[in-house]
C-alpha positions in Angstrom: 13.7 73.5 10.7 14.2 70.8 13.4 15.1 68.4 10.7 17.8 70.7 9.3 19.4 71.1 12.7 19.4 67.4 13.3 21.0 66.7 9.8 23.6 69.5 10.7 24.3 68.0 14.1 24.7 64.5 12.6 26.9 65.9 9.9 29.2 67.7 12.5 29.3 64.5 14.6 30.2 62.4 11.6 32.9 64.8 10.4 34.4 64.9 14.0 34.5 61.0 14.1 35.9 60.8 10.7 38.6 63.4 11.6 39.6 61.4 14.7 39.9 58.3 12.5 42.0 60.0 9.9 44.2 61.3 12.6 44.6 57.8 14.3 45.5 56.3 10.9 48.1 59.1 10.0 49.6 58.9 13.5 50.0 55.1 13.5 53.6 55.0 12.3 54.5 57.8 14.7 52.8 56.0 17.6 54.7 52.9 16.7 57.9 54.7 17.3 56.8 55.9 20.8 58.6 53.0 22.5 62.0 54.6 21.6 61.4 57.3 24.2 61.1 54.9 27.1 63.9 53.9 29.3 66.0 50.7 28.7 66.9 50.3 32.3 65.4 46.9 33.6 64.4 48.4 36.9 62.7 51.5 35.4 59.0 52.1 35.8 56.6 54.8 34.5 53.4 56.1 35.8 50.5 56.4 33.4 47.1 57.8 34.5 48.0 57.0 38.1 49.1 53.4 37.2 52.7 52.2 37.7 54.0 50.3 34.9 56.9 48.0 34.9 58.6 45.8 32.3 56.1 42.9 33.0 58.6 40.2 32.4 60.2 41.8 29.3 63.8 42.8 29.2 62.8 46.5 29.9 60.1 49.0 29.3 61.3 49.8 25.8 60.9 46.2 24.8 57.5 45.8 26.6 56.0 48.7 24.8 57.4 47.8 21.5 55.6 44.6 21.8 52.4 46.3 23.0 52.4 48.9 20.2 53.0 46.2 17.7 49.6 44.7 18.8 47.6 47.7 19.7 48.2 49.6 16.5 47.1 46.8 14.1 44.2 46.2 16.5 42.8 49.7 16.3 43.5 49.9 12.6 41.6 46.7 11.9 38.8 47.9 14.2 38.5 51.1 12.1 38.5 48.9 8.9 35.8 46.8 10.4 33.4 49.6 11.2 34.0 51.5 7.9 34.2 48.5 5.6 31.2 48.2 3.2 32.2 44.8 1.7 30.1 41.8 2.3 33.1 39.9 4.0 33.8 42.4 6.6 32.8 40.1 9.5 35.9 38.1 8.8 37.9 41.0 10.2 36.7 40.0 13.5 39.1 37.1 13.5 42.4 39.2 13.4 40.7 41.7 15.7 40.1 39.0 18.3 43.6 37.6 17.8 45.2 40.8 18.6 42.9 41.4 21.5 43.7 38.0 23.0 47.3 38.6 22.6 47.3 41.9 24.5 44.9 40.3 27.1 47.3 37.3 27.5 50.4 39.5 28.1 48.8 42.2 30.3 46.6 39.9 32.6 48.3 36.5 32.5 51.1 35.3 34.7 52.5 32.9 32.1 56.0 33.8 31.1 55.4 32.6 27.7 53.4 34.6 25.2 51.3 33.8 22.2 50.6 30.3 23.3 46.9 30.1 24.3 45.2 32.7 22.1 45.0 30.3 19.0 42.7 28.0 21.2 40.7 31.1 22.2 40.2 32.0 18.6 38.7 28.7 17.6 35.1 29.4 18.9 35.2 32.9 17.1 36.4 31.2 13.8 33.7 28.4 14.2 31.0 31.1 14.3 32.4 33.7 11.8 33.6 31.4 9.1 30.4 29.6 8.3 28.4 32.8 8.5 30.6 34.7 6.0 30.8 31.4 3.8 27.0 31.3 3.7 26.8 35.1 2.8 29.3 34.3 0.0 27.2 31.5 -1.4 24.0 33.5 -1.4 25.9 36.4 -3.2 27.5 34.0 -5.7 24.3 32.3 -6.5 22.5 35.5 -7.0 25.1 37.6 -9.0 27.0 34.8 -10.9 24.3 32.1 -11.3 21.4 34.3 -11.4 19.7 32.4 -8.8 17.6 34.8 -6.6 16.2 32.4 -3.7 13.9 35.1 -2.5 12.4 35.6 -5.8 11.9 31.9 -6.3 10.3 31.5 -2.9 7.9 34.4 -3.6 7.1 33.0 -7.1 6.4 29.5 -5.6 4.2 31.0 -2.9 2.3 33.1 -5.5 1.4 29.9 -7.7 0.5 28.1 -4.5 -1.8 30.7 -3.4 -3.4 31.1 -6.8 -3.9 27.3 -7.0 -5.5 27.4 -3.5 -7.9 30.2 -4.6 -8.9 28.2 -7.7 -9.6 25.1 -5.5 -11.7 27.2 -3.0 -13.7 28.5 -6.0 -14.4 24.9 -7.0 -15.5 24.1 -3.3 -12.4 22.3 -2.4 -10.7 23.6 0.9 -7.1 22.7 1.4 -5.4 23.6 4.8 -2.6 26.0 4.5 0.8 24.7 5.0 4.0 26.8 5.4 6.0 26.7 2.2 9.5 25.3 2.7 11.8 28.1 1.6 14.7 27.1 -0.6 16.7 30.0 1.2 15.8 28.5 4.7 16.8 25.0 3.4 20.1 26.4 2.2 20.7 28.4 5.4 20.2 25.3 7.5 22.2 22.8 5.3 25.2 25.0 4.4 26.4 26.2 7.8 25.8 22.6 9.3 27.8 21.0 6.4 30.7 23.5 7.0 30.5 23.0 10.8 30.8 19.2 10.4 33.8 19.7 8.1 35.5 22.0 10.5 34.8 19.7 13.5 36.3 16.8 11.4 39.3 18.8 10.5 39.9 19.8 14.1 39.5 16.2 15.4 42.1 15.1 12.8 44.5 17.9 13.9 44.2 17.0 17.5 44.7 13.2 16.8 47.9 14.0 14.8 49.3 15.9 17.8 49.1 13.0 20.1 
């Protein structure tokens, strides 16, 4: 009985969350047009949740919110996609999510009069972590489903034969100290990201040298 109540509660919660997601997706084009209802007077301000908002360096509030909504709406749509995506590459969505988040942060909290000038550099650490990770996942899936190479199965089979050989030697009175088997998967997981990281560093160095 308790399990049925828990399942019912989880189902209602999931339905509620999915309803909110559907509403946000449907409302996105209408929310984007919300800036048209804001004043175009350069000196106008609005009060939102007790905070007074001005044009923040833009021509007017209309332009300011037009720019903000052009970043916020793709940001929350990509965030919804990230949390609902079931594809193996969904981590790569963190790059555009961080890009939009950095752009919003730069405009709202930075005193710089120029926009979209620093967020690319802020994205580099994110890219250097996410890209090798996604590339490694892709290699594992490609080897398994295209080439038919299952590294875990190979590792288990090698371990099986090694244990069998050790047992036979023990029966013959020969004791061999156990050594950890070097997994092909572990070897690949070490080499592939390192190789990708080295290539990325070389490309970045070449790009920076070409700038100066």
